[in-house]
C-alpha positions in Angstrom: 22.9 -2.1 31.1 19.7 -1.0 32.7 16.3 -2.4 31.9 15.2 0.8 30.1 18.4 0.6 28.0 17.8 -3.0 27.0 14.2 -2.1 26.1 15.3 0.8 24.0 17.9 -1.4 22.2 15.3 -4.1 21.5 12.9 -1.5 20.1 15.7 -0.2 17.8 16.4 -3.6 16.5 12.8 -4.4 15.8 12.2 -0.9 14.3 15.1 -1.5 11.9 14.0 -5.0 11.0 10.4 -4.0 10.3 11.4 -1.0 8.2 13.8 -3.1 6.2 11.1 -5.8 5.7 8.7 -3.1 4.5 11.2 -1.8 2.0 12.1 -5.3 0.8 8.4 -6.1 0.5 7.7 -3.0 -1.7 10.6 -3.9 -4.0 9.4 -7.5 -4.3 5.9 -6.4 -5.0 6.9 -4.1 -7.8 9.2 -6.7 -9.3 6.5 -9.4 -9.3 3.9 -7.0 -10.7 6.2 -6.0 -13.6 7.2 -9.6 -14.3 3.6 -10.8 -14.5 2.9 -8.2 -17.2 5.2 -10.2 -19.5 3.5 -13.6 -18.8 0.3 -15.0 -20.4 -2.4 -13.9 -20.9 -0.5 -10.6 -21.3 -2.8 -8.1 -19.6 -2.4 -4.4 -20.5 -1.1 -2.2 -17.8 -3.1 0.7 -19.3 -6.5 -0.8 -19.6 -6.5 -3.8 -17.3 -6.7 -3.4 -13.5 -3.9 -4.9 -11.5 -6.2 -7.5 -10.1 -6.6 -9.1 -13.5 -3.0 -10.4 -13.1 -4.5 -12.8 -10.5 -6.6 -14.4 -13.1 -4.9 -16.9 -15.5 -2.3 -19.6 -15.4 0.1 -17.5 -13.3 -2.6 -15.9 -11.2 -1.4 -17.7 -8.0 1.7 -15.6 -8.1 -0.3 -12.4 -8.0 -2.3 -13.8 -5.1 0.9 -14.4 -3.2 1.8 -10.8 -4.0 -1.4 -9.6 -2.5 -0.6 -11.5 0.7 2.9 -10.0 0.6 1.5 -6.5 0.4 -0.4 -7.2 3.6 2.8 -8.4 5.3 4.8 -5.3 4.4 2.0 -3.0 5.4 2.0 -4.6 8.9 5.8 -4.3 9.0 5.6 -0.6 8.0 2.9 0.0 10.7 5.1 -1.6 13.4 8.2 0.4 12.2 6.3 3.7 12.3 4.8 2.9 15.7 8.2 2.1 17.2 9.7 5.2 15.6 7.0 7.4 17.1 7.9 6.1 20.5 11.4 7.5 19.9 10.5 10.7 18.2 7.4 11.7 20.1 7.7 9.9 23.5 4.9 9.8 26.1 2.4 11.3 23.7 -0.9 9.7 22.7 -1.7 10.9 19.2 -5.1 10.4 17.6 -3.8 11.3 14.2 -1.1 8.7 14.4 -3.3 6.0 15.8 -6.0 6.5 13.2 -3.5 6.6 10.4 -1.8 3.4 11.5 -5.1 1.7 12.0 -6.4 2.5 8.5 -3.0 1.5 7.0 -3.5 -1.9 8.6 -7.0 -2.1 7.1 -5.6 -1.3 3.7 -3.1 -4.1 4.1 -5.7 -6.6 5.3 -7.9 -5.7 2.3 -5.0 -6.7 0.1 -4.8 -10.1 1.8 -8.6 -10.6 1.3 -8.2 -10.0 -2.5 -6.1 -13.2 -2.8 -9.2 -15.3 -2.0 -11.8 -13.5 -4.1 -10.6 -13.2 -7.8 -11.9 -10.3 -9.9 -14.2 -10.7 -12.9 -12.3 -10.3 -16.2 -14.4 -9.6 -19.4 -13.6 -11.4 -22.6 -12.2 -8.2 -24.1 -10.2 -7.5 -20.9 -11.7 -4.1 -20.8 -11.6 -2.7 -17.3 -15.0 -1.1 -16.7 -15.0 -1.9 -12.9 -18.2 -3.9 -13.5 -18.8 -7.3 -12.0 -20.7 -10.3 -13.1 -20.3 -12.7 -10.1 -20.7 -12.4 -6.3 -17.0 -13.2 -5.9 -16.1 -10.4 -8.3 -18.4 -8.0 -6.5 -16.7 -8.8 -3.2 -13.3 -8.3 -4.8 -14.3 -4.9 -6.2 -15.8 -3.8 -2.9 -12.8 -4.9 -0.8 -10.3 -3.4 -3.3 -12.1 -0.1 -3.3 -12.4 0.0 0.5 -8.7 -0.9 0.8 -7.6 1.8 -1.5 -9.7 4.4 0.2 -8.4 3.3 3.7 -4.8 3.4 2.4 -5.4 6.9 1.0 -6.8 8.3 4.2 -4.1 6.6 6.2 -1.4 8.1 4.1 -3.0 11.6 4.3 -3.3 11.3 8.1 0.2 10.0 8.6 1.7 12.6 6.3 -0.1 15.3 8.3 1.3 13.7 11.5 4.8 13.9 10.1 4.3 17.6 9.3 2.6 18.6 12.5 5.0 16.7 14.8 8.0 17.8 12.7 9.1 14.2 12.4 11.7 13.1 9.9 11.9 16.4 8.0 13.9 14.9 5.1 11.2 12.4 4.5 8.3 14.9 4.6 8.6 16.3 1.0 8.7 12.7 -0.4 5.7 11.7 1.7 3.7 14.6 0.4 4.6 13.8 -3.2 3.6 10.2 -2.9 0.4 11.1 -1.0 -0.4 13.4 -3.9 0.2 10.5 -6.3 -2.2 8.3 -4.3 -4.9 10.9 -4.2 -4.5 11.8 -7.9 -4.5 8.1 -8.9 -7.7 7.3 -7.0 -9.5 10.3 -8.4 -8.4 9.3 -11.8 -9.8 5.8 -11.3 -13.2 7.2 -10.4 -13.1 9.6 -13.5 -11.8 6.8 -15.8 -14.4 4.3 -14.7 -17.1 6.8 -15.7 -15.7 8.4 -18.9 -12.5 6.5 -20.0 -12.6 2.9 -18.9 -9.7 2.1 -21.3 -7.2 3.8 -18.9 -8.5 2.5 -15.6 -5.4 0.3 -15.3 -3.1 3.2 -15.7 -5.0 5.3 -13.2 -4.9 2.5 -10.6 -1.1 2.1 -11.1 -0.6 5.8 -10.4 -2.3 5.3 -7.1 -0.2 2.2 -6.4 3.0 4.2 -7.1 1.8 6.6 -4.4 1.0 3.9 -1.8 4.2 1.9 -2.5 6.4 4.9 -2.8 5.1 6.4 0.4 5.7 3.2 2.3 9.2 2.8 1.0 10.3 6.4 1.6 8.9 6.5 5.2 10.5 3.1 6.0 13.8 4.3 4.5 13.6 7.4 6.7 13.0 5.2 9.8 16.1 3.2 8.9 18.2 6.3 9.1 17.1 7.1 12.6 19.7 6.8 15.3 
């Protein structure tokens, strides 16, 4: 076996491992999120932001979940980068590079959230207002991370279309990109006019981010 063949085989192994890790990470993230909704202090998925789950007796579990999101984001980036070497060889692509970089930023932002808990009002009403410096940092990082993830998903979805990469994945990528954009626009609108549904709007955006990561990773797993 030649050196090039060995290198290609190693890349295939790592691509499959990283895409599988990303898919598993998304599933675990969703499972933990749902499970925490049934534990005290019983935050509402409609009015309470996801970050509220990290405040309370079981908050440490959500903090681990935030760190886990960072891990599967890194895994997804590695998988996409390795897939790109196979599908679009010997091509430097600014769209791909920018998208992967911003996706990493989104993942890193999730990790930071684990160390800066959000502010929770006595009424649990999510108005996206802060009362402490730590809470302000959390809100700023979370907002930045969501925007970075959105732009990353839009850029990478455009890359899939322009380079005609993984055509069976493209429709799903577009659908989940639309979920992400719609959810974040809804968060902005709800924070101004309907704070009681901020949690729901945020979760629509999360469905977009998590769904996009899972479907793209699944597409990479199907590559030869």
